Structure formats: C-alpha cells, structure tokens
C-alpha positions as CSV (number, residue, x, y, z in Angstrom):
1,M,8.7,-29.8,-12.7
2,S,10.3,-31.5,-9.7
3,G,8.8,-29.3,-7.0
4,T,5.5,-29.5,-5.3
5,L,2.9,-26.9,-4.4
6,N,0.5,-26.7,-1.4
7,K,-1.5,-23.5,-1.9
8,V,-5.2,-22.7,-1.2
9,M,-7.1,-19.5,-1.9
10,L,-10.6,-19.1,-0.6
11,I,-13.3,-16.3,-0.4
12,G,-16.1,-17.1,2.0
13,H,-18.1,-16.1,5.0
14,L,-17.2,-16.7,8.7
15,G,-19.5,-19.3,10.2
16,D,-18.7,-18.3,13.8
17,E,-16.6,-15.9,15.8
18,V,-12.8,-16.3,15.9
19,K,-11.9,-18.6,18.8
20,M,-8.5,-17.7,20.4
21,H,-6.1,-20.0,22.2
22,Y,-3.1,-18.4,24.0
23,F,0.1,-20.2,24.9
24,E,3.0,-19.6,27.3
25,G,5.5,-17.3,25.7
26,G,2.9,-15.0,24.2
27,N,2.0,-17.0,21.1
28,C,-1.6,-17.5,20.1
29,V,-3.8,-19.3,17.5
30,G,-7.1,-18.2,16.2
31,R,-9.6,-20.7,14.6
32,F,-12.8,-20.1,12.7
33,P,-15.0,-22.0,10.2
34,L,-15.3,-20.5,6.7
35,A,-18.1,-21.3,4.3
36,T,-17.7,-21.3,0.5
37,N,-20.8,-21.8,-1.7
38,E,-21.3,-23.3,-5.1
39,T,-24.6,-22.5,-6.9
40,Y,-25.9,-24.1,-10.0
41,T,-29.2,-24.9,-11.8
42,S,-30.3,-28.5,-11.7
43,K,-30.9,-29.9,-15.2
44,Q,-33.6,-32.3,-13.9
45,T,-35.7,-29.8,-11.9
46,N,-34.5,-26.4,-13.2
47,E,-34.1,-25.2,-9.6
48,R,-31.1,-23.4,-8.2
49,V,-29.1,-25.6,-5.9
50,T,-26.5,-24.2,-3.5
51,N,-23.8,-26.5,-1.9
52,T,-21.9,-25.1,1.0
53,E,-18.4,-26.4,1.8
54,W,-16.9,-25.7,5.3
55,H,-13.2,-25.1,5.9
56,N,-11.3,-25.0,9.2
57,I,-9.2,-21.9,9.2
58,V,-6.1,-21.4,11.4
59,V,-4.3,-18.1,11.9
60,R,-1.4,-17.5,14.2
61,N,0.0,-14.8,16.5
62,K,-0.5,-11.1,15.4
63,A,-2.7,-12.2,12.4
64,A,-5.0,-14.1,14.8
65,E,-5.3,-11.0,17.0
66,I,-6.2,-8.9,14.0
67,C,-8.8,-11.4,12.9
68,E,-10.3,-11.6,16.3
69,K,-10.5,-7.8,16.6
70,Y,-12.0,-7.0,13.1
71,L,-13.9,-10.2,12.0
72,T,-17.3,-11.4,13.1
73,K,-19.7,-14.1,12.1
74,G,-21.0,-13.6,8.6
75,D,-18.1,-11.3,7.4
76,K,-16.6,-12.0,4.0
77,V,-12.9,-12.7,3.9
78,Y,-10.2,-13.8,1.5
79,V,-7.7,-16.2,2.9
80,E,-4.6,-17.7,1.4
81,G,-2.5,-20.5,2.8
82,R,-1.8,-24.2,2.8
83,I,-3.6,-27.4,3.7
84,K,-2.5,-29.2,6.8
85,S,-3.9,-32.5,8.0
86,R,-3.9,-33.5,11.6
87,K,-4.5,-36.8,13.5
88,W,-5.5,-37.1,17.1
89,Q,-7.3,-39.4,19.6
90,D,-10.7,-38.3,21.0
91,D,-11.8,-39.0,24.5
92,A,-13.0,-42.5,23.6
93,G,-9.5,-43.3,22.1
94,V,-10.7,-43.2,18.5
95,E,-8.3,-41.8,16.0
96,R,-9.7,-38.6,14.3
97,Y,-8.5,-36.7,11.3
98,S,-9.1,-33.2,10.2
99,S,-7.8,-30.8,7.5
100,E,-7.1,-27.2,8.2
101,I,-6.1,-24.2,6.1
102,Q,-3.0,-22.6,7.7
103,V,-3.3,-19.0,6.7
104,T,-0.3,-17.1,5.3
105,D,-2.2,-14.1,4.0
106,F,-5.7,-12.6,4.3
107,T,-7.8,-9.6,3.2
108,F,-11.0,-8.4,4.9
109,L,-13.8,-8.0,2.3
110,S,-16.2,-6.8,5.0
111,T,-15.6,-5.8,8.6
112,K,-17.3,-5.0,11.8
113,K,-19.2,-1.7,11.9
114,D,-17.4,-0.3,14.9
115,P,-17.8,3.5,15.0
116,E,-14.9,3.7,17.5
117,N,-12.4,2.0,15.1
118,A,-14.0,3.3,11.9
119,P,-11.8,5.6,9.8
120,Q,-12.6,9.3,10.4
121,K,-14.4,11.1,7.6
122,L,-12.1,13.7,6.4
123,E,-13.3,16.9,4.7
124,T,-11.7,17.5,1.4
125,P,-10.5,21.0,0.7
126,K,-12.7,22.8,-1.8
127,V,-11.0,24.0,-4.9
128,V,-12.3,27.1,-6.7
129,A,-11.7,27.0,-10.4
130,K,-10.4,30.3,-11.8
131,P,-11.5,31.3,-15.3
132,N,-8.8,30.9,-17.9
133,T,-7.7,34.4,-18.9
134,T,-4.7,33.5,-20.9
135,K,-4.9,33.3,-24.7
136,P,-4.6,29.9,-26.2
137,E,-1.3,29.3,-28.0
138,K,-1.4,29.0,-31.8
139,D,-0.8,25.6,-33.2
140,D,1.4,25.1,-36.2
141,L,-0.2,21.7,-36.9
142,P,-1.9,21.5,-40.3
143,F,-5.0,19.8,-38.9
C-alpha cells in the first residue's frame, strides 16, 4: 500500500462549551475539549482505574454553528476527522505545540434539553382492527 491514512474516530463527552471564533468573510471556527475514558481493573489492587484522555476538537463554519447551538458541557458526541499538529510562539516567545482533531463528520449522541427546539410529539392515528370475515383459502399442500 503506497498511500497514507490520517483518520480519527472518537466518542466522548464535552469538557466545556463550544467556543466560537468568527472571521471576516463569514467563516467561523468552533473549539471544544472532548474527554474519552479508559477503565480497567488493576491487577495489583483489584480496584477499578479510570484514565481520561483529553482531545482538542475543531469544527468549521456551518458545522461549528450547529455544534454551538446543540451541544453543551457533558454531552456525548461522536466525532470523525484527522489529526492536525500546530506550532506557535506564546507571549514569552517559547515555541508551543498542540495536536487537534479537525472534524469532518459528527453525530450527537445526547443533546440539550431545549423544549423550544425539541421535536414535537405527534399523535399517531389509531387503527381499529376489523374482524376477519372472509373464509380462509384451502391449501393444496400435503403438510
């Protein structure tokens, strides 16, 4: 295989609200931390141990606006994207590095409980069963 692949799939909980940044021309970027957990039982102590890994999530434009509207801290979400590393200088002139997940697809696994935006409960029509008054057809099968 001569090609390469940069793909990430995560299911986790938001660690904070979606922070939006708007640019000239109407583009925007949303950022939020996502926590994924690994739980196992320690062989030495027989206690359950949970390790949390934090991921920097980046969504762009319309996807960012949708995330800002419907996601809140603690919500569970599936994100799919690619890893992107960035390098910058902080205020003291020190070079810093970070890795981000640039989201290409996402699915809300839990959302805000907003009654205004919640789907309306629709009443299903009641179906009244009529008794079968027709005679059953005779089978010519031997069994």
